[in-house]
N, CA, C and O atoms as a GROMACS GRO file, in nm:
protein
  360
    1MET      N    1   1.244   0.337   0.591
    1MET     CA    2   1.114   0.455   0.528
    1MET      C    3   1.084   0.497   0.660
    1MET      O    4   1.078   0.418   0.755
    2THR      N    5   1.063   0.644   0.669
    2THR     CA    6   1.038   0.764   0.795
    2THR      C    7   0.890   0.752   0.716
    2THR      O    8   0.838   0.716   0.610
    3ASN      N    9   0.863   0.806   0.845
    3ASN     CA   10   0.693   0.785   0.848
    3ASN      C   11   0.596   0.920   0.695
    3ASN      O   12   0.516   0.900   0.603
    4THR      N   13   0.686   1.078   0.766
    4THR     CA   14   0.652   1.154   0.668
    4THR      C   15   0.671   1.068   0.500
    4THR      O   16   0.614   1.126   0.407
    5ARG      N   17   0.732   0.964   0.471
    5ARG     CA   18   0.776   0.988   0.317
    5ARG      C   19   0.747   0.855   0.326
    5ARG      O   20   0.796   0.792   0.232
    6PHE      N   21   0.667   0.769   0.428
    6PHE     CA   22   0.575   0.645   0.389
    6PHE      C   23   0.393   0.710   0.321
    6PHE      O   24   0.330   0.684   0.218
    7LEU      N   25   0.362   0.806   0.452
    7LEU     CA   26   0.290   0.884   0.457
    7LEU      C   27   0.279   0.962   0.246
    7LEU      O   28   0.179   0.926   0.184
    8GLN      N   29   0.367   1.043   0.179
    8GLN     CA   30   0.364   1.098   0.039
    8GLN      C   31   0.362   0.901  -0.030
    8GLN      O   32   0.252   0.855  -0.062
    9VAL      N   33   0.439   0.846  -0.039
    9VAL     CA   34   0.426   0.723  -0.141
    9VAL      C   35   0.329   0.667  -0.157
    9VAL      O   36   0.299   0.617  -0.266
   10VAL      N   37   0.214   0.659   0.008
   10VAL     CA   38   0.096   0.639   0.026
   10VAL      C   39   0.010   0.729  -0.066
   10VAL      O   40  -0.045   0.682  -0.166
   11LEU      N   41   0.001   0.841  -0.034
   11LEU     CA   42  -0.100   0.948  -0.118
   11LEU      C   43  -0.067   0.912  -0.216
   11LEU      O   44  -0.158   0.846  -0.268
   12ALA      N   45   0.080   0.924  -0.319
   12ALA     CA   46   0.068   0.933  -0.432
   12ALA      C   47   0.029   0.847  -0.445
   12ALA      O   48  -0.068   0.901  -0.497
   13ILE      N   49  -0.004   0.707  -0.451
   13ILE     CA   50  -0.054   0.583  -0.565
   13ILE      C   51  -0.193   0.603  -0.560
   13ILE      O   52  -0.280   0.608  -0.648
   14VAL      N   53  -0.196   0.616  -0.409
   14VAL     CA   54  -0.403   0.650  -0.422
   14VAL      C   55  -0.402   0.737  -0.487
   14VAL      O   56  -0.477   0.689  -0.572
   15ILE      N   57  -0.368   0.882  -0.544
   15ILE     CA   58  -0.411   0.925  -0.616
   15ILE      C   59  -0.414   0.854  -0.746
   15ILE      O   60  -0.522   0.829  -0.799
   16LEU      N   61  -0.285   0.816  -0.808
   16LEU     CA   62  -0.238   0.815  -0.884
   16LEU      C   63  -0.359   0.684  -0.921
   16LEU      O   64  -0.418   0.696  -1.028
   17LEU      N   65  -0.390   0.575  -0.842
   17LEU     CA   66  -0.436   0.461  -0.876
   17LEU      C   67  -0.640   0.499  -0.879
   17LEU      O   68  -0.737   0.440  -0.928
   18SER      N   69  -0.622   0.621  -0.803
   18SER     CA   70  -0.808   0.683  -0.819
   18SER      C   71  -0.815   0.784  -0.976
   18SER      O   72  -0.916   0.840  -1.020
   19CYS      N   73  -0.686   0.783  -1.035
   19CYS     CA   74  -0.750   0.861  -1.215
   19CYS      C   75  -0.763   0.772  -1.245
   19CYS      O   76  -0.879   0.752  -1.280
   20PHE      N   77  -0.666   0.648  -1.256
   20PHE     CA   78  -0.688   0.516  -1.329
   20PHE      C   79  -0.650   0.423  -1.279
   20PHE      O   80  -0.578   0.445  -1.182
   21LYS      N   81  -0.675   0.286  -1.313
   21LYS     CA   82  -0.655   0.164  -1.247
   21LYS      C   83  -0.482   0.130  -1.316
   21LYS      O   84  -0.473   0.123  -1.439
   22ALA      N   85  -0.389   0.118  -1.255
   22ALA     CA   86  -0.224   0.134  -1.276
   22ALA      C   87  -0.264  -0.022  -1.345
   22ALA      O   88  -0.361  -0.094  -1.321
   23SER      N   89  -0.136  -0.042  -1.448
   23SER     CA   90  -0.164  -0.152  -1.465
   23SER      C   91  -0.026  -0.226  -1.436
   23SER      O   92   0.061  -0.140  -1.427
   24ALA      N   93   0.024  -0.353  -1.418
   24ALA     CA   94   0.114  -0.404  -1.364
   24ALA      C   95   0.217  -0.350  -1.450
   24ALA      O   96   0.214  -0.244  -1.387
   25GLN      N   97   0.331  -0.321  -1.564
   25GLN     CA   98   0.348  -0.300  -1.604
   25GLN      C   99   0.377  -0.140  -1.596
   25GLN      O  100   0.460  -0.112  -1.683
   26SER      N  101   0.350  -0.061  -1.546
   26SER     CA  102   0.329   0.087  -1.563
   26SER      C  103   0.366   0.106  -1.370
   26SER      O  104   0.380   0.217  -1.318
   27CYS      N  105   0.374  -0.001  -1.309
   27CYS     CA  106   0.443  -0.070  -1.206
   27CYS      C  107   0.560  -0.042  -1.144
   27CYS      O  108   0.596   0.013  -1.040
   28TYR      N  109   0.641  -0.131  -1.298
   28TYR     CA  110   0.746  -0.153  -1.287
   28TYR      C  111   0.845  -0.096  -1.300
   28TYR      O  112   0.965  -0.102  -1.277
   29SER      N  113   0.759  -0.029  -1.350
   29SER     CA  114   0.912   0.128  -1.347
   29SER      C  115   0.910   0.173  -1.252
   29SER      O  116   1.002   0.255  -1.246
   30VAL      N  117   0.838   0.166  -1.135
   30VAL     CA  118   0.836   0.178  -1.016
   30VAL      C  119   0.995   0.199  -0.966
   30VAL      O  120   1.044   0.123  -1.049
   31PRO      N  121   1.102   0.244  -0.895
   31PRO     CA  122   1.242   0.263  -0.912
   31PRO      C  123   1.249   0.193  -0.774
   31PRO      O  124   1.337   0.110  -0.750
   32ASP      N  125   1.145   0.234  -0.674
   32ASP     CA  126   1.143   0.196  -0.505
   32ASP      C  127   1.071   0.007  -0.471
   32ASP      O  128   0.966  -0.051  -0.500
   33HIS      N  129   1.188  -0.030  -0.402
   33HIS     CA  130   1.120  -0.212  -0.437
   33HIS      C  131   1.017  -0.231  -0.370
   33HIS      O  132   0.940  -0.324  -0.394
   34ASP      N  133   0.992  -0.118  -0.242
   34ASP     CA  134   0.883  -0.128  -0.148
   34ASP      C  135   0.715  -0.075  -0.229
   34ASP      O  136   0.600  -0.118  -0.214
   35GLN      N  137   0.762   0.013  -0.300
   35GLN     CA  138   0.627   0.089  -0.389
   35GLN      C  139   0.664  -0.011  -0.524
   35GLN      O  140   0.686  -0.103  -0.445
   36ARG      N  141   0.673  -0.030  -0.563
   36ARG     CA  142   0.667  -0.116  -0.688
   36ARG      C  143   0.611  -0.233  -0.664
   36ARG      O  144   0.558  -0.295  -0.757
   37TYR      N  145   0.615  -0.286  -0.524
   37TYR     CA  146   0.515  -0.356  -0.496
   37TYR      C  147   0.414  -0.364  -0.399
   37TYR      O  148   0.397  -0.458  -0.321
   38TYR      N  149   0.347  -0.262  -0.409
   38TYR     CA  150   0.228  -0.203  -0.341
   38TYR      C  151   0.217  -0.184  -0.463
   38TYR      O  152   0.222  -0.306  -0.483
   39CYS      N  153   0.206  -0.141  -0.569
   39CYS     CA  154   0.137  -0.087  -0.748
   39CYS      C  155   0.095  -0.186  -0.758
   39CYS      O  156  -0.026  -0.203  -0.778
   40LEU      N  157   0.203  -0.308  -0.744
   40LEU     CA  158   0.151  -0.477  -0.809
   40LEU      C  159   0.056  -0.496  -0.740
   40LEU      O  160  -0.042  -0.550  -0.792
   41ALA      N  161   0.050  -0.450  -0.566
   41ALA     CA  162  -0.056  -0.564  -0.528
   41ALA      C  163  -0.160  -0.526  -0.564
   41ALA      O  164  -0.243  -0.588  -0.631
   42LEU      N  165  -0.168  -0.379  -0.508
   42LEU     CA  166  -0.338  -0.281  -0.565
   42LEU      C  167  -0.363  -0.343  -0.753
   42LEU      O  168  -0.416  -0.449  -0.786
   43SER      N  169  -0.332  -0.287  -0.802
   43SER     CA  170  -0.321  -0.344  -0.958
   43SER      C  171  -0.345  -0.512  -0.985
   43SER      O  172  -0.389  -0.532  -1.099
   44LYS      N  173  -0.334  -0.578  -0.944
   44LYS     CA  174  -0.397  -0.708  -0.957
   44LYS      C  175  -0.436  -0.763  -0.904
   44LYS      O  176  -0.469  -0.879  -0.932
   45GLN      N  177  -0.466  -0.664  -0.730
   45GLN     CA  178  -0.549  -0.754  -0.614
   45GLN      C  179  -0.496  -0.901  -0.551
   45GLN      O  180  -0.557  -0.997  -0.506
   46ASP      N  181  -0.385  -0.877  -0.565
   46ASP     CA  182  -0.303  -0.990  -0.540
   46ASP      C  183  -0.237  -1.006  -0.363
   46ASP      O  184  -0.136  -0.942  -0.334
   47PRO      N  185  -0.284  -1.066  -0.293
   47PRO     CA  186  -0.239  -1.026  -0.199
   47PRO      C  187  -0.074  -1.105  -0.113
   47PRO      O  188  -0.017  -1.080  -0.006
   48SER      N  189  -0.044  -1.210  -0.233
   48SER     CA  190   0.092  -1.193  -0.250
   48SER      C  191   0.191  -1.146  -0.208
   48SER      O  192   0.276  -1.163  -0.121
   49LYS      N  193   0.138  -1.027  -0.355
   49LYS     CA  194   0.278  -0.886  -0.361
   49LYS      C  195   0.295  -0.854  -0.275
   49LYS      O  196   0.403  -0.797  -0.260
   50CYS      N  197   0.224  -0.863  -0.186
   50CYS     CA  198   0.235  -0.743  -0.041
   50CYS      C  199   0.317  -0.786   0.070
   50CYS      O  200   0.356  -0.748   0.180
   51ARG      N  201   0.325  -0.901  -0.023
   51ARG     CA  202   0.397  -1.056   0.158
   51ARG      C  203   0.563  -1.000   0.090
   51ARG      O  204   0.653  -1.012   0.173
   52SER      N  205   0.610  -0.938  -0.059
   52SER     CA  206   0.706  -0.914  -0.046
   52SER      C  207   0.749  -0.737  -0.022
   52SER      O  208   0.821  -0.672  -0.098
   53ILE      N  209   0.716  -0.712   0.039
   53ILE     CA  210   0.672  -0.518   0.032
   53ILE      C  211   0.746  -0.544   0.217
   53ILE      O  212   0.662  -0.586   0.297
   54LYS      N  213   0.898  -0.519   0.278
   54LYS     CA  214   0.989  -0.484   0.323
   54LYS      C  215   0.950  -0.424   0.413
   54LYS      O  216   0.919  -0.510   0.496
   55ASP      N  217   0.928  -0.317   0.458
   55ASP     CA  218   0.856  -0.214   0.525
   55ASP      C  219   0.747  -0.265   0.568
   55ASP      O  220   0.644  -0.278   0.502
   56LYS      N  221   0.772  -0.314   0.735
   56LYS     CA  222   0.642  -0.426   0.788
   56LYS      C  223   0.458  -0.286   0.803
   56LYS      O  224   0.341  -0.322   0.811
   57ASP      N  225   0.497  -0.178   0.802
   57ASP     CA  226   0.367  -0.100   0.828
   57ASP      C  227   0.356  -0.112   0.728
   57ASP      O  228   0.280  -0.208   0.716
   58LEU      N  229   0.395  -0.062   0.596
   58LEU     CA  230   0.306  -0.061   0.484
   58LEU      C  231   0.272  -0.226   0.429
   58LEU      O  232   0.164  -0.225   0.370
   59ARG      N  233   0.306  -0.301   0.431
   59ARG     CA  234   0.324  -0.416   0.401
   59ARG      C  235   0.150  -0.465   0.452
   59ARG      O  236   0.067  -0.537   0.397
   60ASN      N  237   0.148  -0.388   0.576
   60ASN     CA  238   0.027  -0.420   0.604
   60ASN      C  239  -0.074  -0.371   0.584
   60ASN      O  240  -0.175  -0.438   0.603
   61PHE      N  241  -0.088  -0.186   0.522
   61PHE     CA  242  -0.134  -0.124   0.501
   61PHE      C  243  -0.246  -0.205   0.333
   61PHE      O  244  -0.363  -0.199   0.295
   62CYS      N  245  -0.085  -0.285   0.276
   62CYS     CA  246  -0.128  -0.376   0.138
   62CYS      C  247  -0.211  -0.430   0.194
   62CYS      O  248  -0.327  -0.393   0.182
   63LEU      N  249  -0.165  -0.572   0.297
   63LEU     CA  250  -0.240  -0.640   0.287
   63LEU      C  251  -0.400  -0.617   0.358
   63LEU      O  252  -0.486  -0.704   0.377
   64ALA      N  253  -0.407  -0.482   0.388
   64ALA     CA  254  -0.538  -0.419   0.491
   64ALA      C  255  -0.641  -0.390   0.332
   64ALA      O  256  -0.757  -0.422   0.304
   65GLU      N  257  -0.553  -0.330   0.270
   65GLU     CA  258  -0.589  -0.312   0.126
   65GLU      C  259  -0.717  -0.353   0.066
   65GLU      O  260  -0.835  -0.318   0.057
   66VAL      N  261  -0.601  -0.480   0.012
   66VAL     CA  262  -0.585  -0.638  -0.138
   66VAL      C  263  -0.725  -0.641  -0.058
   66VAL      O  264  -0.830  -0.591  -0.101
   67THR      N  265  -0.707  -0.715   0.080
   67THR     CA  266  -0.774  -0.879   0.150
   67THR      C  267  -0.941  -0.764   0.213
   67THR      O  268  -1.038  -0.782   0.287
   68ALA      N  269  -0.895  -0.671   0.141
   68ALA     CA  270  -1.032  -0.622   0.299
   68ALA      C  271  -1.000  -0.650   0.393
   68ALA      O  272  -1.086  -0.737   0.414
   69ASP      N  273  -0.919  -0.650   0.510
   69ASP     CA  274  -0.918  -0.724   0.599
   69ASP      C  275  -0.858  -0.581   0.710
   69ASP      O  276  -0.739  -0.554   0.727
   70ARG      N  277  -0.988  -0.495   0.782
   70ARG     CA  278  -0.967  -0.427   0.843
   70ARG      C  279  -0.878  -0.470   0.963
   70ARG      O  280  -0.911  -0.390   1.051
   71SER      N  281  -0.785  -0.552   1.014
   71SER     CA  282  -0.772  -0.616   1.132
   71SER      C  283  -0.572  -0.580   1.104
   71SER      O  284  -0.492  -0.555   1.194
   72LYS      N  285  -0.551  -0.586   0.999
   72LYS     CA  286  -0.430  -0.577   0.979
   72LYS      C  287  -0.370  -0.436   0.946
   72LYS      O  288  -0.258  -0.405   0.903
   73CYS      N  289  -0.500  -0.345   0.986
   73CYS     CA  290  -0.500  -0.184   1.012
   73CYS      C  291  -0.462  -0.196   1.134
   73CYS      O  292  -0.412  -0.095   1.184
   74ARG      N  293  -0.470  -0.286   1.196
   74ARG     CA  294  -0.475  -0.289   1.432
   74ARG      C  295  -0.304  -0.287   1.407
   74ARG      O  296  -0.258  -0.212   1.494
   75SER      N  297  -0.221  -0.327   1.342
   75SER     CA  298  -0.068  -0.409   1.319
   75SER      C  299   0.038  -0.294   1.300
   75SER      O  300   0.153  -0.277   1.342
   76ILE      N  301  -0.055  -0.215   1.212
   76ILE     CA  302   0.051  -0.024   1.198
   76ILE      C  303   0.111   0.020   1.341
   76ILE      O  304   0.041   0.052   1.436
   77LYS      N  305   0.218   0.018   1.340
   77LYS     CA  306   0.268   0.084   1.431
   77LYS      C  307   0.253   0.229   1.444
   77LYS      O  308   0.305   0.291   1.537
   78ASN      N  309   0.169   0.294   1.335
   78ASN     CA  310   0.213   0.447   1.387
   78ASN      C  311   0.087   0.468   1.349
   78ASN      O  312   0.022   0.427   1.253
   79LYS      N  313   0.056   0.560   1.463
   79LYS     CA  314  -0.093   0.608   1.457
   79LYS      C  315  -0.192   0.646   1.326
   79LYS      O  316  -0.299   0.599   1.288
   80THR      N  317  -0.088   0.773   1.266
   80THR     CA  318  -0.138   0.797   1.170
   80THR      C  319  -0.218   0.762   1.054
   80THR      O  320  -0.325   0.802   1.008
   81GLN      N  321  -0.110   0.650   1.013
   81GLN     CA  322  -0.055   0.575   0.930
   81GLN      C  323  -0.186   0.485   0.937
   81GLN      O  324  -0.267   0.498   0.845
   82ARG      N  325  -0.213   0.398   1.034
   82ARG     CA  326  -0.296   0.338   1.110
   82ARG      C  327  -0.414   0.402   1.127
   82ARG      O  328  -0.496   0.312   1.143
   83ALA      N  329  -0.487   0.544   1.136
   83ALA     CA  330  -0.584   0.599   1.168
   83ALA      C  331  -0.646   0.595   0.924
   83ALA      O  332  -0.759   0.564   0.886
   84ILE      N  333  -0.535   0.632   0.836
   84ILE     CA  334  -0.566   0.600   0.700
   84ILE      C  335  -0.624   0.499   0.684
   84ILE      O  336  -0.745   0.488   0.670
   85CYS      N  337  -0.534   0.400   0.683
   85CYS     CA  338  -0.597   0.234   0.657
   85CYS      C  339  -0.749   0.218   0.747
   85CYS      O  340  -0.855   0.168   0.710
   86LEU      N  341  -0.728   0.254   0.818
   86LEU     CA  342  -0.901   0.227   0.848
   86LEU      C  343  -0.962   0.341   0.806
   86LEU      O  344  -1.072   0.320   0.857
   87ALA      N  345  -0.965   0.374   0.790
   87ALA     CA  346  -1.013   0.484   0.677
   87ALA      C  347  -1.014   0.457   0.577
   87ALA      O  348  -1.128   0.477   0.536
   88ARG      N  349  -0.933   0.408   0.476
   88ARG     CA  350  -0.990   0.348   0.301
   88ARG      C  351  -1.052   0.196   0.318
   88ARG      O  352  -1.157   0.150   0.272
   89VAL      N  353  -0.944   0.129   0.406
   89VAL     CA  354  -1.042  -0.005   0.472
   89VAL      C  355  -1.175  -0.040   0.499
   89VAL      O  356  -1.199  -0.057   0.619
   90LYS      N  357  -1.278  -0.058   0.410
   90LYS     CA  358  -1.394  -0.062   0.440
   90LYS      C  359  -1.477  -0.232   0.531
   90LYS      O  360  -1.596  -0.233   0.561
   0.00000   0.00000   0.00000
């Protein structure tokens, strides 16, 4: 997954989830494997779903958000993605 694609995915999901809490059922309609598990993890607040994400940066981003563990953000290699993660996870 390219950096631009990763940012597009994260921003789309953040916007979607800020408008309404995604149900697990709506997450199953997401075609991309990593995006689907990211959606499921956020909707269920379940870190085990993050561990199913293949892309390492997105997996760490997901774990940071679901567990509120900023140290996971520091494991993200892309500087822009890391900055977004650190801004979102308090």
